[in-house]
Structures are given as C-alpha cells and as structure tokens.
C-alpha positions as a printed NumPy array, in Angstrom:
array([[  89.194, -201.505,    8.533],
       [  88.765, -199.882,   11.951],
       [  85.617, -200.661,   13.93 ],
       [  83.912, -198.077,   16.174],
       [  84.102, -200.687,   18.931],
       [  87.89 , -200.94 ,   18.817],
       [  89.732, -199.359,   21.724],
       [  91.477, -196.061,   21.049],
       [  94.684, -194.786,   22.632],
       [  94.037, -191.091,   23.238],
       [  97.61 , -189.965,   23.859],
       [  97.916, -192.438,   26.737],
       [  94.287, -192.503,   27.875],
       [  92.558, -195.708,   26.804],
       [  89.071, -195.325,   25.363],
       [  87.019, -198.534,   25.286],
       [  85.384, -197.519,   21.994],
       [  85.279, -194.674,   19.476],
       [  81.736, -193.481,   20.187],
       [  82.073, -190.079,   21.87 ],
       [  79.445, -188.15 ,   23.798],
       [  79.442, -184.608,   22.463],
       [  79.391, -181.601,   24.82 ],
       [  75.793, -180.514,   25.491],
       [  74.653, -177.456,   27.383],
       [  72.005, -178.629,   29.867],
       [  71.645, -175.658,   32.307],
       [  71.223, -177.9  ,   35.348],
       [  73.866, -176.445,   37.65 ],
       [  71.387, -174.177,   39.475],
       [  73.895, -171.592,   40.58 ],
       [  77.089, -172.716,   38.758],
       [  77.798, -175.707,   41.057],
       [  77.31 , -179.258,   39.677],
       [  74.334, -181.088,   41.177],
       [  73.714, -184.748,   42.103],
       [  71.427, -185.006,   39.069],
       [  74.402, -184.147,   36.862],
       [  76.456, -186.971,   38.401],
       [  73.638, -189.39 ,   37.638],
       [  73.233, -188.035,   34.095],
       [  76.889, -188.491,   33.171],
       [  77.246, -191.873,   34.907],
       [  74.297, -193.171,   32.889],
       [  76.319, -192.469,   29.741],
       [  79.637, -193.901,   30.924],
       [  79.652, -196.555,   28.196],
       [  80.713, -193.849,   25.743],
       [  84.348, -194.199,   24.796],
       [  84.727, -190.603,   25.931],
       [  82.312, -188.199,   27.604],
       [  82.911, -184.51 ,   26.94 ],
       [  80.965, -182.409,   29.414],
       [  78.744, -179.446,   28.839],
       [  80.585, -176.143,   28.547],
       [  82.113, -175.056,   31.862],
       [  83.056, -171.416,   32.417],
       [  86.687, -170.927,   33.522],
       [  85.858, -167.65 ,   35.296],
       [  82.747, -165.773,   36.465],
       [  82.763, -163.435,   33.461],
       [  82.942, -166.433,   31.127],
       [  79.315, -167.427,   31.815],
       [  76.856, -166.842,   28.992],
       [  73.864, -168.98 ,   29.914],
       [  71.613, -169.603,   32.903],
       [  72.618, -172.31 ,   35.391],
       [  75.793, -173.413,   33.645],
       [  78.617, -174.784,   35.815],
       [  82.017, -173.328,   36.519],
       [  85.463, -174.598,   37.502],
       [  86.797, -171.539,   39.293],
       [  85.773, -172.153,   42.926],
       [  86.416, -174.861,   45.487],
       [  82.692, -175.596,   45.73 ],
       [  82.579, -176.22 ,   41.982],
       [  85.646, -178.471,   42.132],
       [  83.981, -180.521,   44.861],
       [  80.78 , -180.748,   42.835],
       [  82.632, -181.971,   39.764],
       [  84.521, -184.493,   41.892],
       [  81.183, -186.18 ,   42.608],
       [  80.51 , -186.303,   38.868],
       [  83.878, -187.759,   37.908],
       [  83.728, -190.29 ,   40.749],
       [  80.348, -191.5  ,   39.469],
       [  81.578, -191.776,   35.874],
       [  84.768, -193.589,   36.835],
       [  82.839, -195.99 ,   39.085],
       [  80.766, -196.874,   36.015],
       [  83.922, -197.451,   33.946],
       [  83.854, -194.227,   31.95 ],
       [  86.35 , -191.611,   30.775],
       [  85.359, -187.952,   31.067],
       [  86.893, -184.683,   29.85 ],
       [  85.743, -181.235,   30.989],
       [  84.952, -178.765,   28.231],
       [  86.131, -175.283,   29.172],
       [  83.933, -172.666,   27.496],
       [  84.333, -168.916,   27.914],
       [  81.365, -167.42 ,   26.06 ],
       [  82.959, -164.001,   25.584],
       [  80.485, -161.565,   24.044],
       [  77.633, -164.086,   24.211],
       [  75.628, -163.408,   27.358],
       [  74.252, -160.519,   29.352],
       [  75.269, -158.524,   32.458],
       [  72.169, -159.822,   34.271],
       [  73.75 , -163.295,   34.268],
       [  76.974, -162.105,   35.873],
       [  77.815, -161.299,   39.487],
       [  78.554, -157.769,   40.665],
       [  79.316, -155.256,   37.964],
       [  80.829, -157.725,   35.504],
       [  80.086, -157.19 ,   31.821],
       [  80.553, -159.574,   28.873],
       [  83.941, -159.22 ,   27.235],
       [  85.253, -159.944,   23.772],
       [  88.112, -159.574,   21.343],
       [  86.5  , -156.333,   20.102],
       [  83.434, -154.269,   21.062],
       [  81.171, -155.883,   18.454],
       [  77.673, -156.865,   19.579],
       [  76.325, -160.278,   18.595],
       [  72.935, -160.27 ,   16.92 ],
       [  70.189, -161.899,   18.963],
       [  69.179, -162.252,   22.59 ],
       [  70.125, -164.188,   25.724],
       [  67.797, -165.813,   28.256],
       [  68.682, -164.48 ,   31.703],
       [  66.381, -166.694,   33.726],
       [  63.445, -164.314,   33.665],
       [  63.488, -162.77 ,   30.195],
       [  65.067, -162.791,   26.756],
       [  67.287, -159.7  ,   26.643],
       [  69.148, -158.333,   23.652],
       [  72.868, -159.09 ,   23.61 ],
       [  75.04 , -156.172,   24.645],
       [  78.189, -154.661,   23.198],
       [  81.051, -156.493,   24.929],
       [  83.895, -154.699,   26.591],
       [  87.108, -155.173,   24.629],
       [  89.725, -157.089,   26.585],
       [  92.903, -155.136,   27.207],
       [  96.239, -156.874,   26.558],
       [  96.676, -157.371,   30.315],
       [  93.172, -158.821,   30.58 ],
       [  93.909, -161.175,   27.7  ],
       [  96.878, -162.532,   29.627],
       [  94.704, -162.86 ,   32.735],
       [  92.069, -164.748,   30.718],
       [  94.711, -167.163,   29.448],
       [  95.728, -167.74 ,   33.064],
       [  92.056, -168.342,   33.965],
       [  91.883, -171.152,   31.413],
       [  95.068, -172.732,   32.775],
       [  93.803, -172.518,   36.366],
       [  90.436, -174.008,   35.396],
       [  92.246, -176.883,   33.679],
       [  94.273, -177.47 ,   36.84 ],
       [  91.03 , -177.421,   38.82 ],
       [  89.552, -179.968,   36.405],
       [  92.387, -182.388,   37.073],
       [  91.97 , -181.818,   40.815],
       [  88.288, -182.652,   40.369],
       [  89.191, -185.994,   38.819],
       [  88.698, -185.288,   35.125],
       [  90.808, -187.355,   32.74 ],
       [  91.479, -184.264,   30.64 ],
       [  89.914, -181.106,   29.233],
       [  88.586, -179.844,   25.931],
       [  88.912, -176.173,   25.012],
       [  85.814, -174.852,   23.247],
       [  87.173, -172.952,   20.276],
       [  83.973, -173.284,   18.257],
       [  80.424, -171.958,   17.827],
       [  81.135, -168.278,   18.296],
       [  82.526, -168.268,   21.834],
       [  85.584, -166.361,   23.028],
       [  88.344, -168.405,   21.376],
       [  86.36 , -168.427,   18.133],
       [  85.769, -164.68 ,   18.497],
       [  89.518, -164.107,   18.327],
       [  89.771, -166.27 ,   15.204],
       [  86.947, -164.69 ,   13.197],
       [  87.54 , -161.382,   11.385],
       [  84.072, -159.952,   12.087],
       [  84.486, -160.328,   15.868],
       [  88.213, -159.565,   16.054],
       [  88.772, -156.07 ,   14.725],
       [  91.814, -155.34 ,   16.866],
       [  94.819, -153.468,   15.501],
       [  97.316, -154.689,   18.109],
       [  99.262, -157.964,   18.194],
       [  96.06 , -159.883,   19.049],
       [  94.204, -159.029,   15.84 ],
       [  94.377, -158.176,   12.164],
       [  96.486, -160.728,   10.313],
       [  95.829, -164.451,   10.438],
       [  98.981, -164.86 ,   12.501],
       [  97.762, -162.335,   15.051],
       [  94.239, -163.792,   15.239],
       [  95.788, -167.175,   16.   ],
       [  97.766, -165.733,   18.896],
       [  95.071, -166.017,   21.579],
       [  93.887, -169.566,   20.746],
       [  97.456, -170.82 ,   20.541],
       [  98.391, -169.077,   23.789],
       [  95.41 , -170.619,   25.597],
       [  96.182, -174.109,   24.327],
       [  99.849, -173.748,   25.197],
       [  99.143, -172.474,   28.719],
       [  96.7  , -175.276,   29.435],
       [  99.077, -177.882,   27.996],
       [ 101.86 , -176.588,   30.219],
       [  99.533, -176.712,   33.24 ],
       [  98.203, -180.268,   32.908],
       [ 100.12 , -181.939,   30.056],
       [  99.366, -181.667,   26.343],
       [  98.207, -185.282,   26.19 ],
       [  95.246, -184.331,   28.406],
       [  94.129, -181.463,   26.164],
       [  91.732, -181.422,   23.223],
       [  90.515, -178.494,   21.144],
       [  87.115, -178.168,   19.488],
       [  86.797, -176.013,   16.365],
       [  84.016, -175.346,   13.869],
       [  85.567, -173.822,   10.738],
       [  83.047, -171.729,    8.825],
       [  80.346, -172.024,   11.496],
       [  77.953, -169.038,   11.469],
       [  76.452, -169.719,   14.894],
       [  76.417, -166.796,   17.354],
       [  76.747, -164.29 ,   14.507],
       [  80.21 , -165.408,   13.378],
       [  81.314, -164.603,    9.847],
       [  84.488, -166.354,    8.701],
       [  85.65 , -165.384,    5.245],
       [  89.131, -166.904,    5.394],
       [  88.624, -170.134,    7.357],
       [  90.344, -172.187,    4.653],
       [  93.479, -170.216,    5.514],
       [  92.974, -169.792,    9.27 ],
       [  92.382, -173.374,   10.368],
       [  95.229, -175.098,    8.526],
       [  97.506, -172.434,   10.035],
       [  96.01 , -173.074,   13.478],
       [  96.546, -176.833,   13.204],
       [ 100.117, -176.299,   11.996],
       [ 100.799, -174.117,   15.036],
       [  99.3  , -176.614,   17.495],
       [ 100.388, -179.954,   16.079],
       [ 103.935, -179.809,   17.513],
       [ 102.483, -179.544,   21.038],
       [ 101.303, -183.178,   21.009],
       [  97.68 , -182.568,   21.981],
       [  95.363, -185.413,   22.871],
       [  92.924, -184.654,   20.068],
       [  91.319, -182.216,   17.684],
       [  87.508, -182.181,   17.7  ],
       [  85.87 , -180.767,   14.567],
       [  82.243, -179.659,   14.517],
       [  81.974, -179.953,   10.776],
       [  80.742, -177.554,    8.146],
       [  83.034, -178.43 ,    5.25 ],
       [  84.166, -182.009,    4.527],
       [  86.996, -180.915,    2.243],
       [  88.435, -178.764,    5.018],
       [  87.97 , -181.608,    7.509],
       [  90.05 , -183.87 ,    5.272],
       [  92.713, -181.191,    4.861],
       [  92.984, -180.738,    8.632],
       [  93.038, -184.501,    9.111],
       [  96.164, -184.713,    6.982],
       [  97.897, -181.945,    8.941],
       [  97.066, -183.162,   12.467],
       [  99.125, -186.088,   13.705],
       [  97.058, -187.051,   16.756],
       [  93.462, -188.243,   17.22 ],
       [  90.674, -186.597,   15.235],
       [  87.163, -186.629,   16.721],
       [  84.485, -185.613,   14.223],
       [  81.   , -184.259,   14.822],
       [  79.942, -184.688,   11.185],
       [  77.479, -182.761,    9.088],
       [  75.005, -184.949,    7.298],
       [  71.644, -184.756,    5.566],
       [  69.722, -185.73 ,    8.696],
       [  71.113, -182.886,   10.79 ],
       [  71.846, -185.108,   13.825],
       [  74.772, -187.534,   14.055],
       [  73.451, -190.999,   13.151],
       [  74.941, -194.507,   13.56 ],
       [  75.583, -194.545,    9.811],
       [  78.134, -191.761,   10.369],
       [  80.378, -194.327,   12.063],
       [  81.393, -195.327,    8.527],
       [  83.664, -192.278,    8.687],
       [  85.847, -194.242,   11.105],
       [  86.076, -197.202,    8.746],
       [  87.091, -195.034,    5.788],
       [  89.706, -193.131,    7.811],
       [  88.035, -189.72 ,    7.82 ],
       [  88.091, -189.675,   11.631],
       [  89.3  , -191.743,   14.574],
       [  86.092, -191.28 ,   16.592],
       [  82.607, -189.872,   16.035],
       [  80.801, -187.541,   18.453],
       [  77.067, -187.965,   19.088],
       [  74.935, -185.359,   20.839],
       [  71.153, -185.668,   20.58 ],
       [  71.228, -189.455,   20.28 ],
       [  73.122, -189.698,   23.582],
       [  70.417, -187.635,   25.258],
       [  67.713, -190.014,   24.093],
       [  69.796, -193.201,   24.402],
       [  72.111, -193.202,   27.457],
       [  73.316, -196.701,   26.493],
       [  73.978, -195.663,   22.898],
       [  77.038, -197.896,   22.235],
       [  75.069, -201.013,   23.214],
       [  72.166, -199.974,   21.007],
       [  74.482, -199.351,   18.072],
       [  76.06 , -202.771,   18.564],
       [  72.583, -204.342,   18.548],
       [  71.407, -202.233,   15.569],
       [  68.826, -200.54 ,   17.766],
       [  66.148, -199.899,   18.714],
       [  66.709, -196.191,   19.267],
       [  64.722, -193.633,   21.174],
       [  64.024, -190.565,   19.054],
       [  65.53 , -187.312,   20.356],
       [  62.936, -184.712,   21.314],
       [  64.123, -181.542,   19.609],
       [  61.535, -179.427,   21.402],
       [  63.684, -179.759,   24.532],
       [  67.098, -180.199,   22.905],
       [  69.622, -177.461,   23.628],
       [  73.256, -177.455,   22.645],
       [  74.925, -180.81 ,   22.169],
       [  76.445, -181.479,   18.838],
       [  74.716, -178.238,   17.859],
       [  72.44 , -180.024,   15.387],
       [  69.436, -178.816,   17.364],
       [  70.038, -175.301,   16.103],
       [  68.245, -174.051,   13.029],
       [  70.794, -171.791,   11.367],
       [  72.905, -174.498,    9.745],
       [  72.749, -174.247,    5.945],
       [  71.38 , -177.342,    4.193],
       [  73.8  , -179.779,    2.65 ],
       [  73.763, -180.143,   -1.108],
       [  72.187, -183.368,   -2.291]])
C-alpha cells in the first residue's frame, strides 16, 4: 500500500512526497512581473512534493485577471528565476502552470487595443474585475486558423521561457473554462472548420498545444490539467464521457509527465486512470468541498499517484509536516480564498450522500 510520504518518480523528476500544492491564482504580480513576496510565498511551501504555480499567461492577450504574472518577457523570466531559485534552495520542485484565459477577461485588462479571444465568439456569463470595477464579460474575437497556430507557438515559447527561468517543468491549464477547455467544450467551440465540430476536431487544439510544448522542452517535463464536466466559467460539456477518454488516448503515447484531474466525476476519473500510463495527480471532489488529509487514502487505494491540495496549503505552508503529525491545522479563510483547487468557488454541485 503506497504512502503519501513515499517518493514519486515523475518521469525522471524525483518528488520527495505525493502531496502536491495545487495552482492558486493570487493576483500578486502587480504588473505581470513576479515579486519578491511571491518568491517568499512559494519557498515557504517547498516541502510539497510538487508545487504547481498560479496560472501564468503565455502571451499578453492570455491575461484574464488583475495582477497575474506572465512568461512572455525577459523581465518576467528574471522575476520567475528569483522564485525558482528560492524554491530550489529550500529543497522544492516547482512547475509553472501556463494559463491562457481566452474569452475570460476584459479589454481593460489588456495592453493597447487587444481584445479577449476564444474558439468562437460566444460571451461568457458573468463579470471580470479590472482593478477598478466589475465589468461584464465581452464577446471574444474568434481566433483565425493562423492565430490558432500563433497561439500554439506562444505556449511553446512560454514553456521554453519557463525552463530558462529555472522551472522543473510546466503544467498546461486545460480546465475550468479557459482557452484550452473552450476548444474542448461544445458550447464554447462552435467552429465549422478543422478546429471545431466533431470530437476529433475539438481535440485538435489541446493536442497541438501539448505536442508543441513537449517538443519544445521534453514531454517528461509537461503535465496537463483537465476538469471533465466542470461548469465553471460558463462551460457546458454534454459529451465529456466521450471527449476526455479520446483526449487521453491521443496524449498518452507522448509520454507526458502527468495528468492532473480537477475532479467532478469519480467514475470518469477511474476510467481515465486506466487509460493513462503515467502519473495521475488528483484534485478530488469530496463532501467537505476542500481537499482534506483524509483524501490521501486515494493514493493508498490506487485511485491516484498524488493528491493536490489548494486551500489547506494557503493556511498551512508546512502542510506535509502537519499531515505527518496529524495536525494541528490552520483553517482556510474562504473570505479571502481565490482560485486554488477551485473549491473556494460556489458553483460546484453538491455530491450525493
């Protein structure tokens, strides 16, 4: 029976344990460049087997939130180098999560005359905070085929920049209603060209992004996060039981470092587990809403290889040590919680008893 404190070989990268820090949007970049406070924040949590950073935009138009960091300029690379140096000095392993928000965002967040883009011109319900006001989301501009190819290249360049900045690898954010997810979901991808329509065509962009990044930095350094069936950011997936097994089948031969599932459906998790031959990191759904130490039982029973914690890592920077000692735990303050393992959001349907 596998213990959460056993080391894990992540396609050649050794993790000291199987307790993963989930990506959490913190909005502390103050102009898209990582700050010294961010280096301190991540270094404090270096006892995690793996740290996955907050979402990092691969290009200027990929930004959807205030004060989120990028990896598309030399100043940003230098800022992230300070973060990775601090984490490595503390003995940690850190992956950069690349997150293009697509239609989620607002022109007031973007430089110049940039406008949010998406798979199709379908507006997301809701509003975005621009730093001064909550403004209604806008209709995104549909990416042309040439712009799709350029966006794929942006992801690959950002991954190369991440390695230059000292990251041990990258995670592609294909979950929670952002650009990669927008190509997967039928309500946000209404294209009639080769990038939309059939399941095969809706897989084309995610697979192309993963392949380009794997070719740029090595597949063993690449993870993908998905959230099959997730309704966040106005996503409606009616065929996710068909889409995600097909996605995993298309990606498995590449030899990726890991698949990270933000879970909505345990049966589908188990089905994907059987199809994916590398490491599975699970951000599980449970009755409490936030990943708890009891969820580590999912490692022992073989459901996952590692478990991702969000809110508990905010409140307990030394979480692995506290788990080993059976507590005590600081209680996460959900009045200030944003992002993370997404259990701070209120639109998740309740689990059946």
